[in-house]
KEMI-896268 format. One line per 5 residues: their letters; for each residue x negated, y, z negated of C-alpha. Coordinates in nm, 3 decimals. Example, Ala and Ser with C-alpha at 12.3 -4.5 7.8 and 13.67 -1.06 7.14 Angstrom:
<pts>
as = -1.230:-0.450:-0.780  -1.367:-0.106:-0.714
</pts>
This chain:
<pts>
mgani = -1.816:-1.654:-0.363  -1.719:-1.304:-0.481  -1.355:-1.213:-0.555  -1.244:-0.962:-0.275  -0.969:-0.878:-0.054
sivtl = -1.094:-0.777:0.300  -0.724:-0.745:0.479  -0.358:-0.697:0.348  -0.154:-0.769:0.610  0.223:-0.666:0.581
gvadl = 0.512:-0.819:0.824  0.694:-0.526:0.958  1.022:-0.518:1.165  0.885:-0.219:1.410  0.524:-0.198:1.439
vrstq = 0.510:0.129:1.602  0.702:0.289:1.329  0.503:0.094:1.049  0.184:0.239:1.234  0.315:0.609:1.232
fytal = 0.404:0.567:0.864  0.069:0.438:0.721  -0.137:0.678:0.959  0.063:0.965:0.836  -0.040:0.830:0.466
gwadt = -0.388:0.855:0.582  -0.478:0.520:0.691  -0.706:0.538:1.008  -0.589:0.343:1.353  -0.862:0.145:1.461
tasqe = -0.967:0.011:1.814  -0.920:-0.354:1.678  -0.559:-0.261:1.717  -0.360:-0.454:1.994  0.002:-0.431:2.135
svtfl = 0.114:-0.686:1.881  -0.120:-0.603:1.584  -0.219:-0.281:1.399  -0.541:-0.255:1.186  -0.560:0.017:0.964
qghsi = -0.875:0.137:0.772  -0.851:0.261:0.451  -1.149:0.343:0.206  -1.217:0.001:0.105  -0.956:-0.201:0.239
vlgly = -0.806:-0.277:0.616  -0.437:-0.280:0.608  -0.297:-0.514:0.895  0.086:-0.452:1.048  0.227:-0.760:1.239
shaal = 0.549:-0.851:1.333  0.771:-1.024:1.020  0.865:-1.299:1.233  0.502:-1.352:1.392  0.340:-1.353:1.035
aedan = 0.590:-1.609:0.910  0.520:-1.830:1.247  0.141:-1.782:1.187  0.159:-1.903:0.820  0.365:-2.196:0.921
tevtp = 0.671:-2.058:0.701  1.007:-1.972:0.755  1.140:-1.621:0.767  1.317:-1.525:0.478  1.574:-1.244:0.367
igfrg = 1.351:-0.946:0.312  1.416:-0.846:-0.076  1.203:-0.799:-0.383  0.877:-1.011:-0.299  0.744:-1.016:-0.658
vslav = 0.441:-0.816:-0.519  0.337:-0.447:-0.539  0.047:-0.281:-0.377  -0.096:0.043:-0.548  -0.299:0.362:-0.506
nlese = -0.460:0.506:-0.834  -0.520:0.888:-0.816  -0.706:1.116:-1.016  -0.416:1.296:-1.165  -0.029:1.343:-1.233
aavdt = -0.038:1.629:-0.972  -0.197:1.400:-0.718  0.048:1.101:-0.794  0.347:1.362:-0.722  0.177:1.519:-0.420
wfdha = 0.145:1.181:-0.290  0.468:1.049:-0.373  0.661:1.351:-0.208  0.453:1.293:0.099  0.535:0.952:0.143
vlqga = 0.899:1.036:0.128  0.879:1.287:0.376  0.711:1.009:0.617  1.018:0.793:0.551  0.955:0.602:0.234
hpqkr = 1.240:0.500:0.001  1.182:0.673:-0.345  1.225:0.349:-0.579  1.121:0.487:-0.893  1.007:0.878:-0.902
pekvf = 0.684:0.918:-1.079  0.702:0.961:-1.472  0.502:0.918:-1.764  0.500:0.521:-1.859  0.458:0.325:-2.167
wggys = 0.097:0.203:-2.129  0.002:0.559:-2.139  -0.028:0.652:-1.748  0.174:0.811:-1.510  0.345:0.632:-1.192
gyiad = 0.606:0.579:-0.958  0.717:0.356:-0.671  0.811:0.377:-0.313  0.927:0.136:-0.055  0.750:0.153:0.279
pnghl = 1.024:0.102:0.607  1.021:-0.263:0.580  1.068:-0.262:0.176  0.716:-0.308:0.067  0.676:-0.174:-0.269
wevay = 0.388:0.064:-0.287  0.316:0.198:-0.670  0.128:0.505:-0.693  -0.008:0.595:-1.040  -0.275:0.782:-1.250
npffq = -0.434:0.560:-1.487  -0.661:0.740:-1.763  -0.810:0.419:-1.880  -0.948:0.313:-1.537  -1.247:0.461:-1.393
gdpst = -1.343:0.512:-1.038  -1.454:0.702:-0.742  -1.171:0.991:-0.726  -1.270:1.056:-0.381  -1.186:0.729:-0.244
gqlkl = -0.944:0.565:-0.527  -1.172:0.271:-0.543  -1.166:0.115:-0.914  -1.467:-0.007:-1.080  -1.362:-0.197:-1.402
epkt = -1.602:-0.368:-1.664  -1.573:-0.748:-1.672  -1.486:-0.906:-2.015  -1.811:-1.029:-2.181
</pts>
């Protein structure tokens, strides 16, 4: 069985607002979306948006206070300028600027935003990663 992620589903407080936020960032709403769930198509992954409480119920877990979840999602772009542009656009769409993009210790350039529900997204330029600049899909070499 191959390693893959097909869908990342985020629990959200306001489905309509969250759908508007992500479509403004370039995700495409799809015919699979329904009144209670949104499925947004990206280049190589689908982003699901579902009520925070309903997602907890579906997973048979308790709803806990929203805060740092120990997880971030990431967008890798082709240049520092592209990172700045994406970051500023996300903030204009309602993201909270968690950490403005800057040169980082590992030799790249990155920053963080929090979406309207507090989900962290890193936006980065990593000069050591190879990938398709038109889609942002990475292709890393396996260890031998």
